[in-house]
N, C-alpha and C positions, 0 to 999 in steps of 0.2 A: 163536550165543551173543551176538554183539555187539548184534544187534537186540533180543534178549530183555533184556539188561542195560540198554540205553538206554530200552526201553519201561518197564521196572520203575522206573528212576530218574525218568523223565519223568512217569509216572503218579503216583508218590508225591509228587514235587515240586509238580505241578499241584494235587493234592489238598491239600497243605499250604498252597499259595497261597490256595486257596478258603477254607480254614479260618481263615487269618490275616485274610482279607478279612471273613469273617463276624464275627470278634471286633472288628475295627476298626469295622465298620458298626454293631454293637451299641453300642460305646462312643461313637462320634461322632454317630450318627443315631438311636439307640434302636431299631434294627431287631432283630427277634427272630432268634436263631441257630437253625439247623436242629436238630431233635430226633432225633439218631441213636439215642437210647434207644428212641424210637417205631419207628424202622426195625427195630431188633432185636426189639422186641415183635411187630411185624407178622410178621417172618420166623419167630420162634420159635412163634407160634401156628399156622403152617402145618403143623407136625408133628402137630397135633391136627385137621387138616383144615379149619382156618378161614383162608381167604384174603382175605376181605372183611370190613370192620368198618363199623359205623354211625359210630363215633367211636373211633379208636385210643386216645385218652386214657382212655376208659372201659373198655377191655379190661383183663383181669387182668394185672398186671405178671408178667413171667417172669424168674426168676433168670438173671443173665448177659446181659440184654437190651442193656445199655449197651455192654459190650465187643463183643458180636455186631454191633450196629449200626455201631459205629466200624470194626470189621474189614471189614465188607461195604462201607462207604463207601470205604475205601482200596482194597479189591480192585476195586471198580467203577471207581475212578479209573485203576487200572492197565489194566483191560480196555478202557476208553475210549481210553487212550493207545495201546493196541494197534491201534486203528483207523487211526492215522497211517501206519504202513508199509503197511497193507493198501490204504488209499485214496489216499494221496499217493505211494506207492512206497517201497521199502526205502531208497532213496537220500535220502529226506527227512531222515533223521538226520545225513547228511553235511553238509547245508546246510539246517537248519531255516528255514522261512519262516512268517510269521504267518498267512497266509491259511488254509491247511488246519487249523492248530491252532485258530484262532478259529472256523472253520466247524464243526469237530467239537465244540468246547466249547459253542457255541450250540445245536447240534443235540441235544446230550445233555439239554437241558431237556425233551425229549420223554419221558424216563424218569419224572421226577416228574409231569409233566402228564398223561400217558396211563396210567401204571401205578400208581405209588406213591400219589399223592394220591387217586385214586378208590378204591383198595384200602383206604386208611386212613380213609376217610369224608369226605375233603375235597372229593370230587367231581372231575369232569374239569376239569383246569386250575384247581383250587382254587375252583371255583364255589360250593361250600357253606361257604366260610370267611366270617368277618365282613367282610373287605375283599378280595374276589377280585382286584381290580386291583393292589393293593399286593402280595399274595402272588405274583401272576404276575410283576410287575416285579422283585421280590426274587429269585425263582427265575432269571429271565433274567439278572439282573446277576451272581448267583453263578456261573452257568454260563459267562458271558462271561469272568469272572475266571479260571475254570478253563481256558478256551481260551487266554487270555494266559499263564497258568501253564504250559500245555503247551509253548508256544513258548519261554519263558524257561528252563524246566527242561530242555528238550532241549539248548539251547545250553550250559547249565551242565554237564549230564551229558556232553556231547560234549567239552567243554573239560577237565573233570576226569579223564575216562577216557582221553583221548588218541585215541579212535576217530575 
């Protein structure tokens, strides 16, 4: 139960950190924020047998795509946080360290590069976007912030829960 609670809190906290970073990056540097409505649209189209899109922006909008996309975004953050006790050991939550959290955070960039971007029409590692280098850098930065968020959130969760 302890590990489940800490995983949940850590995953949510790290995902919030990533979302706050996205808002700051948009305000300070003009970077575009991730489109979780498009994630929801992509997932919702799967029930109709459509898993790949030429351009997700051109796919028919689906009612509820935005809450679906945001929900899956947070669920994914929790699932990725669940990799910490599996890969670093269940004792990681007793003394969180930056290394495993950052490694997992950076490694999670594989999900958008290899699955989501190709399936939504952006190509492998965003190669079909207007500026692939910028899109790749932004994804890597977001997932690095997620990794730092895993570390910080684990410490906060451990401190607040007393575990």
